[in-house]
C-alpha positions as CSV (number, residue, x, y, z in Angstrom):
1,X,-58.6,-48.1,33.5
2,X,-61.7,-47.4,35.5
3,X,-62.6,-44.3,33.6
4,X,-62.5,-46.2,30.4
5,X,-64.6,-49.0,31.9
6,X,-67.1,-46.4,33.2
7,X,-67.4,-44.8,29.8
8,X,-67.8,-48.2,28.2
9,X,-70.4,-49.1,30.7
10,X,-72.3,-45.9,30.1
11,X,-72.2,-46.4,26.3
12,X,-73.2,-50.0,26.8
13,X,-76.3,-49.2,28.9
14,X,-77.4,-46.5,26.4
15,X,-76.7,-48.7,23.4
16,X,-78.5,-51.7,24.8
17,X,-81.6,-49.7,25.8
18,X,-81.6,-48.2,22.3
19,X,-81.3,-51.7,20.7
20,X,-84.2,-53.0,22.7
21,X,-86.4,-50.0,21.9
22,X,-85.5,-50.1,18.2
23,X,-86.2,-53.8,18.0
24,X,-89.5,-53.6,19.8
25,X,-91.1,-50.5,18.3
26,X,-92.9,-50.3,15.0
27,X,-91.6,-47.1,13.5
28,X,-88.8,-48.3,11.2
29,X,-90.5,-46.9,8.0
30,X,-93.3,-44.4,7.4
31,X,-95.2,-44.1,4.1
32,X,-98.5,-43.0,2.6
33,X,-100.9,-45.7,1.5
34,X,-104.1,-44.5,-0.2
35,X,-103.7,-41.0,1.3
36,X,-103.4,-42.3,4.9
37,X,-100.2,-42.4,6.9
38,X,-98.8,-45.8,7.7
39,X,-95.8,-47.1,9.5
40,X,-94.1,-50.5,10.0
41,X,-91.6,-52.1,12.2
42,X,-90.1,-55.6,12.5
43,X,-93.2,-57.0,14.3
44,X,-96.2,-54.9,13.3
45,X,-97.5,-52.5,10.7
46,X,-100.0,-49.8,11.3
47,X,-102.5,-48.2,8.9
48,X,-103.8,-45.0,10.5
49,X,-104.4,-45.8,14.1
50,X,-105.0,-49.6,13.7
51,X,-102.0,-52.0,14.0
52,X,-101.6,-55.5,12.6
53,X,-99.0,-58.2,13.3
54,X,-96.6,-59.0,10.5
55,X,-97.8,-62.5,9.7
56,X,-95.8,-63.0,6.5
57,X,-92.6,-64.9,7.0
58,X,-90.4,-62.8,4.7
59,X,-86.7,-63.6,4.8
60,X,-85.3,-60.1,5.3
61,X,-87.7,-59.4,8.2
62,X,-86.7,-62.6,9.8
63,X,-83.0,-61.9,9.3
64,X,-83.3,-58.4,10.6
65,X,-85.2,-59.6,13.7
66,X,-82.7,-62.4,14.4
67,X,-79.7,-60.1,14.1
68,X,-81.3,-57.4,16.3
69,X,-82.1,-60.0,18.9
70,X,-78.6,-61.4,18.7
71,X,-77.1,-57.9,19.0
72,X,-79.2,-57.2,22.1
73,X,-78.1,-60.5,23.7
74,X,-74.4,-59.8,23.0
75,X,-74.8,-56.3,24.4
76,X,-76.5,-57.6,27.5
77,X,-73.8,-60.2,28.1
78,X,-71.2,-57.5,27.5
79,X,-72.8,-55.4,30.2
80,X,-72.7,-58.3,32.6
81,X,-69.0,-58.9,31.8
82,X,-68.3,-55.2,32.0
83,X,-69.8,-55.0,35.5
84,X,-67.8,-58.0,36.6
85,X,-64.7,-56.3,35.3
86,X,-65.0,-53.7,38.1
87,X,-64.5,-56.6,40.6
88,X,-60.8,-57.3,41.0
89,X,-61.2,-61.0,41.6
90,X,-59.2,-62.8,39.0
91,X,-60.9,-66.1,38.8
92,X,-59.7,-66.5,35.2
93,X,-56.1,-65.6,34.7
94,X,-56.1,-66.2,30.9
95,X,-59.4,-64.4,30.3
96,X,-59.6,-60.7,30.8
97,X,-63.0,-59.4,31.6
98,X,-62.6,-56.0,29.9
99,X,-61.3,-57.8,26.8
100,X,-64.3,-60.2,26.9
101,X,-66.7,-57.3,27.3
102,X,-65.1,-55.4,24.4
103,X,-65.4,-58.5,22.2
104,X,-69.1,-58.8,23.1
105,X,-69.8,-55.2,22.2
106,X,-68.0,-55.6,18.9
107,X,-70.1,-58.7,18.2
108,X,-73.2,-56.7,19.1
109,X,-72.1,-53.9,16.7
110,X,-71.5,-56.5,14.0
111,X,-74.9,-58.0,14.4
112,X,-76.8,-54.7,14.4
113,X,-74.8,-53.6,11.4
114,X,-75.9,-56.8,9.6
115,X,-79.5,-56.2,10.6
116,X,-79.6,-52.6,9.5
117,X,-77.7,-53.3,6.2
118,X,-80.2,-56.0,5.3
119,X,-83.2,-53.8,6.2
120,X,-81.8,-50.8,4.4
121,X,-80.9,-52.8,1.2
122,X,-84.3,-54.4,0.9
123,X,-86.2,-51.2,1.8
124,X,-84.4,-49.0,-0.6
125,X,-84.5,-51.5,-3.5
126,X,-87.9,-53.1,-3.1
127,X,-90.2,-51.2,-0.7
128,X,-89.0,-47.8,-1.8
129,X,-90.3,-48.5,-5.3
130,X,-93.6,-49.9,-4.0
131,X,-94.4,-46.9,-1.8
132,X,-93.7,-43.6,-3.6
133,X,-93.8,-41.3,-0.5
134,X,-91.8,-43.1,2.2
135,X,-88.9,-42.5,4.7
136,X,-87.1,-44.2,7.4
137,X,-88.4,-43.4,10.9
138,X,-87.2,-43.0,14.4
139,X,-86.9,-46.7,15.4
140,X,-84.6,-47.3,12.4
141,X,-82.5,-44.3,13.4
142,X,-82.3,-45.5,17.0
143,X,-80.7,-48.7,15.6
144,X,-77.9,-46.7,14.0
145,X,-77.3,-44.7,17.2
146,X,-77.2,-48.0,19.1
147,X,-74.6,-49.3,16.6
148,X,-72.4,-46.3,17.4
149,X,-72.9,-46.7,21.2
150,X,-72.1,-50.4,21.2
151,X,-69.0,-49.7,19.0
152,X,-67.7,-47.0,21.4
153,X,-68.4,-49.3,24.4
154,X,-66.2,-51.9,22.7
155,X,-63.5,-49.2,22.1
156,X,-63.6,-48.1,25.8
157,X,-63.3,-51.6,27.1
158,X,-60.4,-52.4,24.7
159,X,-58.7,-49.3,26.0
160,X,-59.2,-50.4,29.6
161,X,-57.8,-53.8,28.7
162,X,-54.7,-52.2,27.1
163,X,-54.1,-50.0,30.1
164,X,-54.5,-53.0,32.4
165,X,-52.1,-55.1,30.3
166,X,-49.5,-52.2,30.1
167,X,-49.6,-51.9,33.9
168,X,-49.4,-55.6,34.4
169,X,-46.4,-56.0,32.1
170,X,-44.5,-53.0,33.5
171,X,-44.8,-54.2,37.2
172,X,-41.7,-56.1,38.3
173,X,-42.3,-59.6,39.3
């Protein structure tokens, strides 16, 4: 059980750090604009070496930002529950901490999937036509890696929960 929780905690830390970095950085998309390289993120866009805040309130950026923030919050609360799962104090008999941590990581995975799906759909269908020479960049890729890490953290915590439940049910009362 502890090895699963340890693996889940490792994946959770890495996934949460990647989520925060992906959300905060401005390299989601790179493109050429009038012969100069430009890149943009969720909060800023940069032309050459000069960066500007995204002041337009465009729905897909707002949705992507919101889902990335929600995903980071779920992952952070999952880490807190995951750390508490190592403590053997059973203050809640009906609520299993590994199960709760796993649910929070699956919620984080769902939110980051929504954010990346919205961003991908709009970028490919709208911005891809607007900028001829463009590509997704490393912040966007970190989002997908964070999705995998939070998903595997959820899997590890669910396995820990199942092992704990099997042991609890097999012990004679």
